[in-house]
Structure formats: structure tokens, C-alpha cells
N, C-alpha and C positions, 0 to 999 in steps of 0.2 A: 504494499500500500504506499509506503513512504516514497518510492520512486514515482508514484502517480500523483501524489498530493500537490506538487507545484502546478500541475496542469488543471487541477480541479478547483477552479475559482467560481465565485457566484455566477450563475447563468449557464454553467457547463453541465454536461451529462456524462455519467459513467454507465457503461453497460457491463453487467456481470453475467457471465454465462455459466450456468451450473450451480444450483442452490442446494447442493448436498451439504455434508458436514463442514467441509473446509470453506465452501462458497458462503455458507451461513455466517461464518466468522468474517469473511471478506465483506459481506454486505454490512455487518454491524460496524466494522472498522470504517468503511466509507461513510456511513451515517454519523459516526462519532467524530471523525477527523476531517471531514470535508463538507462544504456547502453545496456540493453538486447534486443534481437530480440523479437518482439511481434507478436504473431499469434492470430488472432481473429476468433472464430468459432461462426457462427450464421446461422440459417436456412433461414433467409430472405436475398434475393439478394440485396434489397435496403439498409439494415443495413450493409451488407458486403461492398458495394460500399462506404457508408458513413464512415465505419471504415478505408478504404484505404485513404480517404480524410483527416481523422483525424490523419493519421500517421502510421497505422498498416503496418508492414513489409510484412505480408501475411494474407490472409483470406481463410477460409476453410468452405465449406458447409458440415454440419455433415451428410447429406443424401448421399454424395458421397461414393461409395463403397470403395474407397481408402482414406477416410478422415483421419484415424489414421496414415496411411503411409505418408500422406502429413505433418501431424503434426510432426511425428518423423523425417522426412527428414529436416524440418526447424531447428531442434535441432541437425542436423548432426548425427542422430541416438542415441544420448545420452538421449533423453527425456527432458521434461521441468524441469527447476529448480523450477518454480512456476506455478501453475495452479489456476486461480481465476474463480469461478463459480458464475456469476451474475444472474443465473436463479434459480438453486436449485431444479430441477426436478431429478427424478431417472436417466434418460438417460444422462442429462448433468453432473451429479455428476460422473457417470460411465466414461464418456468420459474424463472429467477433471483428474480424478484419474488415468485413463489408460495412460494419456499423460506424466505422471511424470517419471523422471529418478530417480536413486538412491539418497536418501537423499532429494528428492523433497518436496515441501511444497504445500499442497492443501488448499485453503482458500474458504470456503463457504460463499457467501455474499447474494445470492438470497433466497427468502422466499417462493419458490413454494411448500415446504413441502416434498420434496423427501428425500430419504435415500440411503445409500451406505453400502453394507455389508463389515464390517471391520474384517479382519482375517490376520493371518501371511502371507498368500499367495495372498491377494487381492491387495497389493500395492508393489511397488519396495522396496528394502532393506532400512530400516531406514527412510522411508517417514513419513511425519507429516501431520495430518489432523487438521484443526482448523476452527472456524467460526469467523465472524466479523460483527459487526453492526455499529460501529463508532469508532472514535478515541478520542483524548484529546482536550481540549479547545485550546491548542497551535496549534494542527494540523488544527483545524477549522480556526484559524487565518491565517495559511499558505495557506489554500485553498482560503479563501477570498482575500488574497493578490494576488494570481495568477489570480483570476477572475478580480480584479480591474485593473490589468496590461494588460488584454486582452489575457493572455496565455491560457485561457480555453474557448472553444467554447461550447455554449449551443444550442441544437436543441430543440426548444420549439414549441409545438402546443397549441394554445389557443382555448378554447371552452366556450360557455355560460354555466353558472351553470345549467340551465335547461336541458342540454344534458348530465348530469352526468351518467345516465344509459347507454347511447350509448358510452360514453367515457370508462366506465368500460368494456363494451363488446369489444371495440376496443383494450384495454389493454390486456384483456384475450386472444384475438386472435392474439396478437403480431403485431397489425396494427398501433401502434404509433411508429414513428421513433425515438423519443427522450423522452422528458418530456411532459406530458400532464398537462396543467394548466387550472383550471376552473375559469372563471371570473364572479363575481356576477353581 
């Protein structure tokens, strides 16, 4: 989030793709740390509903025929200043990159193994692509301080360790609403 914050000034839009466990934290950080309008894109109706509860300004189903028009309208036709992809599949990367406006920033967080063809004409003018896996120790302390004060909401589903294979199958199918925790 920190690398995106300088671009998220009042009147800008951030698009967050994937409202699973990590994406839910990303949404909360955006709302706590920036004045931007936050549009969450997720294929799950339950995750879109939860995103609204966590503060999303708008949610979009990527299966809607006018999904990109909805995203562009949220940014008043300018495109997103920042798009964060918490999935990382081909389709989500395409969608996130397509939502950008000129000089927009696309941050790949998700590890689904997708790719996006990069060429002069595949992105808006002077857009930036980057990846992210974590921040600094100081940023970790900031996150923990937010959690201690109750400003972060965690959606946690607990499962016995013996159900690990079922949990992985649920994760792969997008059926876990937040974070899955295995209990020994």
C-alpha cells in the first residue's frame, strides 16, 4: 500500500481486484490510509458484500458485461490511479491493467501465476507495473499497531488440521471468505 499512497490523492480511484483474505486487508488499508474512492472487483457475491461492509465505495462483478464501464464510471472516466491485483491470474491482471488511467500504477500482489502482455500499447501512457510481496519491518509494526487498536477486521475461518486437503480445495475454488487457519 505504501508505494501506492502518493498517487492516491483526493478525487482519485483505487481498484482492488480480489477480496479474499489478503484483499480484505488491502481494502481496509486503502480506506484507513488514503482519501481515494475504492472499487473492489470480485466474482463472489459474498466477498463483494463483505467488501461493502469493510468500506468499499463500490463493488463490481467482473462477469458483468459492463464491468469495465462501471469501473471507469467510478473514476469519472479518468481510470484508476492505482490498481492492486490480489489474485494474479491472467484475467485479473488484464482487468486491473485495463482499469488504469494515464500514469496509473498496477501492483501485482496475488500469486496465481498469471501474466500480462506488456507493450507500448497495452497500458495507458506512462503507466507503471510492479509486484509486491511485503514491506519493511517498520511497516509491519504499523500494521500490528492498527490491529491492536481494532482498526483492522479479520475474517477468519478455523479448521482442524486433519481437514487440510479440504481447506486447500476450498481455497482453490474461492470458497473461503477470508483467512483459513488450520488448528492442530
